[in-house]
C-alpha positions as CSV (number, residue, x, y, z in Angstrom):
1,M,-20.8,16.6,3.8
2,S,-21.7,13.4,2.1
3,D,-21.8,9.9,4.3
4,D,-18.9,8.8,1.7
5,L,-16.5,11.4,3.0
6,I,-17.5,11.2,6.2
7,V,-16.3,7.4,6.2
8,L,-13.5,7.5,5.1
9,Q,-12.3,11.2,6.6
10,Y,-12.6,9.6,10.2
11,A,-9.2,8.3,9.8
12,K,-6.7,9.9,11.6
13,R,-3.5,10.6,9.6
14,F,-0.8,7.7,10.4
15,Y,-0.4,5.0,8.4
16,F,1.3,2.1,9.9
17,I,-0.7,-0.3,12.9
18,E,1.8,-0.5,14.9
19,Y,1.9,2.7,16.7
20,Y,-1.3,1.2,18.4
21,A,0.9,-1.0,20.4
22,L,4.0,1.9,20.7
23,L,1.2,3.8,22.1
24,L,-0.3,1.4,24.5
25,E,3.2,0.0,25.5
26,A,4.4,3.7,26.2
27,I,1.2,4.7,28.2
28,N,2.0,1.3,30.0
29,K,5.0,2.3,30.9
30,Y,4.3,5.9,31.7
31,S,0.8,7.7,32.5
32,I,2.3,11.4,32.5
33,V,0.9,12.6,28.5
34,A,4.9,14.3,27.9
35,Q,6.7,10.9,29.0
36,A,4.7,8.9,27.1
37,Q,4.8,11.1,24.1
38,T,9.0,10.9,24.8
39,E,8.7,6.9,25.0
40,F,6.1,6.2,21.9
41,I,9.0,8.9,19.8
42,Y,11.6,6.6,21.0
43,Q,9.9,3.3,20.3
44,K,8.5,4.8,17.3
45,N,12.5,5.8,15.9
46,S,13.2,2.0,17.6
47,H,11.0,0.2,14.5
48,Y,12.5,2.7,11.9
49,L,9.1,3.8,11.4
50,G,8.6,7.1,9.5
51,L,9.0,8.1,6.3
52,S,10.9,4.8,5.3
53,R,9.8,2.0,7.9
54,Y,13.0,0.2,6.7
55,R,15.6,2.9,7.1
56,K,16.5,4.9,10.0
57,I,15.5,8.8,9.9
58,S,18.6,10.8,10.3
59,S,18.9,13.8,13.2
60,N,21.0,16.1,12.7
61,I,20.8,19.2,15.2
62,E,22.8,21.5,13.6
63,D,20.4,21.5,10.2
64,G,17.2,21.5,12.0
65,T,16.5,17.6,11.3
66,L,16.1,16.5,14.4
67,L,13.1,19.5,15.9
68,K,11.7,18.8,12.4
69,S,11.4,15.0,13.2
70,K,10.6,15.7,17.0
71,D,7.3,17.6,15.7
72,Q,6.1,15.4,13.0
73,Y,6.1,12.3,16.0
74,E,4.9,14.5,18.3
75,Y,1.4,15.0,15.6
76,T,1.6,11.4,15.3
77,F,1.3,10.8,19.2
78,S,-1.7,13.2,19.2
79,Q,-3.3,11.4,16.2
80,V,-2.5,8.3,17.5
81,L,-3.5,8.7,20.6
82,L,-7.0,10.6,19.5
83,E,-7.8,7.4,17.7
84,C,-7.3,5.2,20.9
85,K,-9.6,7.3,22.2
86,N,-12.0,7.1,19.6
87,F,-11.6,2.9,19.9
88,N,-11.7,3.2,23.9
89,L,-8.4,1.7,24.2
90,V,-7.0,4.9,26.6
91,Q,-8.9,7.2,29.2
92,E,-7.3,10.7,29.4
93,D,-7.8,13.0,32.6
94,K,-6.6,16.3,31.3
95,Q,-6.6,17.7,34.6
96,T,-3.6,16.0,35.7
97,K,-2.5,15.3,32.3
98,T,-2.6,11.3,32.8
99,L,-3.4,8.4,31.0
100,L,-4.9,5.0,31.6
101,L,-5.1,1.9,29.8
102,T,-9.1,0.9,29.1
103,I,-9.6,-3.2,29.7
104,D,-10.1,-3.5,26.2
105,G,-6.4,-1.4,25.7
106,S,-4.8,-3.9,27.9
107,K,-6.1,-6.9,25.8
108,L,-4.9,-5.2,22.8
109,L,-1.5,-4.8,24.3
110,T,-0.7,-8.1,25.6
111,A,-2.3,-9.5,21.9
112,Y,0.8,-7.6,20.3
113,K,3.0,-9.4,22.8
114,N,1.7,-12.8,22.2
115,N,-0.2,-13.0,18.9
116,K,0.1,-10.9,16.3
117,L,-2.9,-12.5,13.9
118,Q,-5.1,-11.8,16.7
119,Y,-3.6,-7.9,17.5
120,K,-4.3,-7.9,13.6
121,E,-8.2,-9.2,13.5
122,I,-8.9,-7.2,16.7
123,L,-8.0,-3.7,15.6
124,L,-9.7,-5.1,11.7
125,Q,-12.8,-5.3,14.2
126,L,-12.5,-1.6,15.9
127,M,-12.1,0.2,12.8
128,E,-15.2,-1.2,11.4
129,R,-17.3,-1.4,13.7
130,K,-16.5,2.2,14.0
131,Y,-16.1,3.3,10.8
132,N,-17.2,0.6,8.1
133,A,-14.5,1.7,5.9
134,F,-13.4,-1.6,4.1
135,S,-16.9,-2.5,4.1
136,Y,-17.2,0.6,2.3
137,L,-14.1,0.3,0.1
138,L,-14.6,-3.3,-0.8
139,D,-18.0,-2.5,-2.4
140,K,-16.9,0.1,-4.6
141,F,-13.9,-2.1,-5.8
142,Y,-16.2,-4.8,-6.8
143,K,-18.7,-2.6,-8.4
144,I,-16.2,-1.0,-10.5
145,S,-14.3,-3.9,-11.7
146,P,-16.3,-6.9,-11.2
147,K,-15.2,-9.0,-14.4
148,K,-11.2,-8.3,-12.6
149,S,-12.2,-9.3,-9.2
150,G,-12.5,-6.0,-8.2
151,L,-9.0,-4.3,-9.7
152,I,-8.6,-0.5,-9.4
153,I,-5.9,1.3,-11.1
154,F,-4.1,4.7,-10.6
155,P,-2.1,5.6,-13.4
156,N,1.0,7.8,-12.9
157,Y,3.5,8.6,-15.8
158,S,6.8,10.7,-16.0
159,P,7.2,12.3,-19.4
160,N,10.0,10.1,-19.9
161,D,7.3,7.4,-19.3
162,L,5.1,9.2,-22.7
163,G,8.2,9.6,-24.8
164,F,9.0,13.5,-23.4
165,S,12.5,13.9,-22.4
166,K,12.6,17.3,-20.0
167,S,15.1,18.9,-22.5
168,E,12.1,18.9,-25.0
169,F,10.3,21.4,-22.9
170,L,11.2,24.4,-24.4
171,T,7.9,26.0,-25.3
172,V,4.1,26.1,-23.5
173,G,3.1,24.0,-26.7
174,I,5.2,20.6,-25.5
175,V,3.2,21.0,-22.3
176,H,-0.4,21.2,-23.8
177,K,1.2,17.8,-26.0
178,Y,2.1,16.0,-22.8
179,I,-1.5,16.8,-21.0
180,K,-3.5,15.3,-24.1
181,K,-1.0,12.2,-24.7
182,Y,-0.8,12.0,-20.7
183,E,-5.1,11.9,-20.8
184,Q,-5.2,9.3,-23.8
185,R,-3.2,7.1,-22.3
186,I,-5.4,7.5,-19.0
187,V,-8.1,6.3,-21.1
188,D,-6.3,3.8,-22.5
189,D,-4.9,2.0,-19.5
190,I,-8.6,2.6,-18.3
191,K,-9.9,0.2,-20.7
192,K,-7.1,-2.5,-20.8
193,Y,-7.0,-2.9,-17.3
194,I,-10.3,-3.1,-16.0
195,N,-12.3,-3.1,-18.8
196,Q,-14.1,0.2,-18.6
197,N,-14.9,3.3,-20.6
198,Y,-13.5,6.3,-19.4
199,K,-15.2,9.2,-21.2
200,I,-13.3,12.6,-21.6
201,T,-15.3,15.5,-21.3
202,N,-13.7,18.9,-20.1
203,E,-10.5,17.0,-18.1
204,T,-7.9,18.5,-20.5
205,S,-9.4,22.6,-19.9
206,E,-9.7,22.0,-16.2
207,L,-6.5,21.2,-16.0
208,I,-5.2,23.9,-18.6
209,A,-6.7,26.0,-16.4
210,E,-5.1,25.4,-13.0
211,L,-1.6,25.5,-14.4
212,K,-2.6,28.6,-15.6
213,N,-3.9,29.8,-12.5
214,K,-0.6,28.9,-10.8
215,N,1.4,31.3,-13.8
216,Y,2.6,27.9,-15.0
217,I,1.6,28.4,-18.9
218,S,-0.4,30.4,-20.9
219,D,-2.3,30.1,-24.0
220,N,0.5,30.7,-26.1
221,F,1.8,27.7,-27.7
222,Q,4.8,29.4,-28.5
223,E,6.0,31.2,-25.7
224,S,8.9,29.8,-24.1
225,F,8.8,27.1,-20.9
226,N,10.1,28.0,-18.1
227,L,11.9,25.1,-17.0
228,K,11.9,25.8,-13.6
229,K,8.6,24.6,-13.3
230,Y,8.7,21.4,-15.0
231,N,8.8,19.4,-11.7
232,A,5.9,21.8,-10.7
233,V,3.5,21.3,-13.9
234,V,4.2,17.4,-13.9
235,R,3.5,16.5,-10.5
236,K,0.1,18.8,-10.4
237,T,-0.9,16.6,-13.9
238,Q,0.1,13.6,-11.8
239,I,-2.2,14.5,-8.9
240,F,-5.0,16.2,-11.0
241,W,-5.4,12.5,-12.7
242,R,-5.3,11.1,-9.3
243,N,-8.2,12.7,-8.0
244,R,-10.4,12.6,-10.7
245,L,-10.1,8.8,-11.2
246,L,-11.3,8.7,-7.5
247,N,-14.3,10.4,-8.7
248,F,-14.3,8.6,-11.8
249,Y,-14.8,5.2,-8.8
250,G,-17.3,7.1,-7.2
251,I,-14.8,7.3,-4.3
252,N,-15.6,10.7,-2.5
253,S,-12.4,10.9,-0.3
254,R,-9.5,13.1,-0.5
255,W,-6.5,11.2,-1.7
256,Q,-4.4,11.4,1.5
257,S,-7.4,10.0,3.4
258,F,-8.2,7.0,1.0
259,E,-4.5,6.1,0.6
260,I,-4.6,5.9,4.5
261,W,-7.3,3.3,4.7
262,I,-5.9,1.1,1.8
263,Y,-2.5,0.9,3.4
264,R,-4.2,-0.2,6.5
265,A,-6.4,-2.6,4.8
266,K,-3.3,-4.0,2.9
267,Q,-1.4,-4.5,6.6
268,L,-5.2,-6.0,8.0
269,G,-5.0,-8.7,4.8
270,I,-8.4,-7.0,3.1
271,L,-6.4,-6.3,-0.1
272,N,-2.8,-5.8,-2.0
273,T,-2.1,-2.2,-3.3
274,T,1.9,-1.8,-5.2
275,P,3.2,1.3,-7.2
276,F,5.9,-1.7,-8.2
277,Y,3.5,-3.7,-10.4
278,P,5.7,-5.4,-13.5
279,D,5.1,-3.4,-16.3
280,F,2.2,-1.0,-15.4
281,L,3.1,2.7,-14.3
282,G,1.3,3.5,-11.4
283,Q,-0.5,2.2,-8.4
284,I,-2.8,-1.2,-8.5
285,I,-5.5,-2.2,-6.0
286,Y,-7.2,-5.6,-5.6
287,P,-9.3,-7.2,-3.1
288,V,-7.6,-10.6,-1.6
289,S,-11.4,-11.0,1.1
290,V,-14.8,-10.6,-0.1
291,I,-18.0,-9.2,1.7
292,T,-21.4,-11.4,1.5
293,T,-24.7,-11.4,1.8
294,K,-24.9,-14.7,3.4
295,E,-22.3,-17.1,5.0
296,L,-19.8,-18.8,2.9
297,I,-20.1,-22.8,4.0
298,N,-18.0,-25.1,2.3
299,K,-15.5,-23.0,1.0
300,P,-12.3,-24.0,2.9
301,D,-10.2,-21.0,1.6
302,Y,-12.2,-18.1,3.2
303,R,-11.9,-17.5,6.6
304,F,-15.0,-15.7,8.6
305,V,-13.6,-12.1,10.1
306,L,-17.2,-10.4,11.0
307,N,-20.6,-9.8,10.4
308,Y,-22.4,-6.6,9.8
309,K,-25.9,-5.0,11.3
310,N,-26.9,-4.8,7.6
311,E,-26.6,-8.8,7.9
312,K,-23.4,-9.0,5.0
313,Y,-20.3,-11.0,6.6
314,L,-16.8,-10.2,5.8
315,Y,-14.3,-13.3,4.7
316,K,-11.0,-12.9,4.2
317,R,-9.3,-15.2,1.4
318,E,-6.9,-17.5,3.4
319,V,-5.7,-20.9,1.7
320,Q,-4.4,-23.5,3.5
321,W,-0.8,-24.8,2.1
322,E,-1.7,-28.3,2.2
323,R,-4.4,-26.7,-0.4
324,I,-2.1,-24.7,-2.4
325,E,1.3,-25.9,-2.7
326,N,1.1,-27.2,-6.3
327,D,-0.7,-24.2,-7.6
328,F,1.9,-22.1,-5.7
329,F,4.8,-23.9,-7.2
330,N,3.9,-24.1,-10.6
331,E,2.3,-20.3,-10.5
332,L,5.7,-19.3,-8.8
333,W,8.0,-21.3,-11.6
334,N,5.9,-20.1,-14.4
335,V,6.0,-16.4,-13.4
336,Y,9.8,-17.0,-12.9
337,T,10.4,-18.6,-16.1
338,E,8.5,-15.9,-18.1
339,L,10.4,-13.0,-16.6
340,K,13.5,-15.2,-17.2
341,K,13.0,-15.0,-21.1
342,R,12.9,-11.5,-21.0
343,N,15.3,-10.6,-18.4
344,R,17.7,-13.3,-19.6
345,I,19.2,-13.3,-16.0
346,N,19.2,-16.2,-13.5
347,F,18.4,-14.5,-10.4
348,L,15.3,-12.2,-10.6
349,S,13.7,-9.5,-8.7
350,L,11.7,-11.5,-5.6
351,H,9.3,-8.6,-5.3
352,N,8.2,-8.9,-9.0
353,I,7.7,-12.2,-9.3
354,K,5.7,-11.7,-5.2
355,E,3.0,-9.4,-7.0
356,I,2.7,-11.4,-10.1
357,V,2.1,-14.6,-8.4
358,C,-0.3,-13.1,-5.6
359,Y,-2.6,-11.3,-8.3
360,N,-2.8,-14.3,-10.4
361,L,-3.8,-16.7,-6.5
362,K,-5.2,-13.7,-5.0
363,I,-3.2,-14.3,-1.5
364,S,-2.3,-11.5,0.6
365,Y,1.3,-10.7,0.4
366,E,1.2,-12.1,3.7
367,Q,0.3,-15.5,2.7
368,F,3.1,-15.3,-0.3
369,S,5.9,-15.2,2.2
370,E,4.1,-17.9,4.7
371,F,3.9,-19.9,1.1
372,L,7.4,-19.3,0.2
373,N,9.1,-20.1,3.8
374,K,7.5,-23.6,3.5
375,A,8.5,-23.8,-0.2
376,Y,12.0,-22.9,0.8
377,E,12.5,-24.8,3.5
378,K,11.0,-28.3,1.7
379,S,13.6,-27.3,-1.2
380,L,16.7,-26.9,1.8
381,N,15.6,-30.3,3.0
382,S,15.9,-31.6,-0.9
383,N,11.9,-32.8,-0.2
384,T,11.1,-31.6,-3.9
385,S,11.8,-31.7,-7.2
386,Y,13.1,-28.1,-7.3
387,T,15.6,-26.2,-6.1
388,I,14.7,-22.3,-5.1
389,S,17.9,-20.1,-4.3
390,L,17.3,-16.8,-2.6
391,E,19.6,-13.6,-1.5
392,A,19.4,-10.4,-0.3
393,D,21.3,-8.6,-3.5
394,K,20.1,-5.4,-5.2
395,L,19.3,-5.7,-9.1
396,P,21.2,-3.5,-10.6
397,E,18.9,-1.4,-12.3
398,E,17.0,-1.5,-9.0
399,T,17.3,2.1,-7.1
400,N,17.9,3.0,-3.5
401,A,15.1,4.7,-4.0
402,I,13.1,1.7,-4.8
403,Y,15.1,-0.4,-2.4
404,I,14.0,1.6,0.4
405,K,10.5,2.0,-0.6
406,R,9.2,-1.9,-0.9
407,E,8.9,-3.8,2.2
408,P,11.1,-6.7,3.0
409,I,10.6,-10.5,2.1
410,F,12.0,-12.3,5.2
411,I,12.4,-16.0,4.1
412,N,14.1,-18.7,6.8
413,G,14.6,-15.1,8.9
414,K,16.6,-13.5,6.1
415,N,15.8,-10.4,3.9
416,R,15.7,-11.8,0.6
417,N,15.5,-9.5,-2.8
418,I,16.2,-11.7,-5.6
419,I,15.8,-15.8,-6.7
420,S,16.2,-18.0,-8.9
421,L,14.5,-21.3,-9.6
422,S,15.6,-24.5,-11.4
423,Y,14.3,-28.4,-11.6
424,R,17.2,-30.5,-9.5
425,G,19.4,-31.9,-11.9
426,Q,19.3,-28.9,-14.2
427,E,20.8,-26.0,-11.9
428,N,23.8,-25.7,-13.7
429,E,22.4,-25.9,-16.9
């Protein structure tokens, strides 16, 4: 196994960084493993952490959902416990089946209760000292896409996105056309968004071979296609290209491990990533931090996080409000007016605007919320030339599936979903 693969495979299979604190709190209450596990599962439910962290997972004893969820939660408990032991946050006595917080574990739990920023910083240091996964990924991203500030993309197209309706999939020949068009769109988007040339070799033949091995299709273009296999073919095509792009980017990892590290980096303010960037089909990832070979002196927009043994330094891009206030509102206004022209409505998706503003200004999602809170407060106090209106309503085109997957944006203590901007005196125009 290569060193690259080892770096990213170390991560245990859970996403949310709150899990460390929930486990430490459970052990702080109950030293017996079984009791701590029960408490952890209870806290996990209380915080709505699971399939969707913002939707409570229903538990129905009659249909067995409770048992299934319990099994999943027990697995998550074991994964978090293993990583906490790797970080020397917890010690376990297997003879007595008891757990104990170490000094470092107690410090991390205290930080979670009193200072969430400090909690994240401690976790970041623990992860990076142990695995170096973030520096590995940042190095890859900036080498892959230097002209786009480390942006990488993972396009994901449904047949409908490429001009094929499900009802058209009557013959195997249509499947072949879909695969070929998928391939060409990948090449076009890689060139368009990150200015790289993807050279096609034998991708189509490899994918076709995989589909044939699964008995989804044959070589006979005129043969009828079984629509019961439609979803499997689409999913297999998407997974194939997702993994192929990992190889293209030089990231030697399984997708699940890569995704876990990406989501952790997002929560810790290392990078931004979203599958919902406006007018793009797929997932984008880009850094909001840098690895340097020298200290950044006189760079007030970057905050030092840690130094590595190889004399490199990790800095997060964290801009002070006083330095970005005008640029932030100007960007907010420009993005809003552009989308308003296209959509011809006053209230627009706050999430879509957030994605574009964050990418253009290269600020983290957390800083976007911080800055919008400050701008909104000034607007409420009439201390600005503009007004900001925010509501929690869903837009008509926003499906429930998308709504529950997008992380809420809390402004003035409330979850906000749509936004309208205007200059004072023009509200009714």
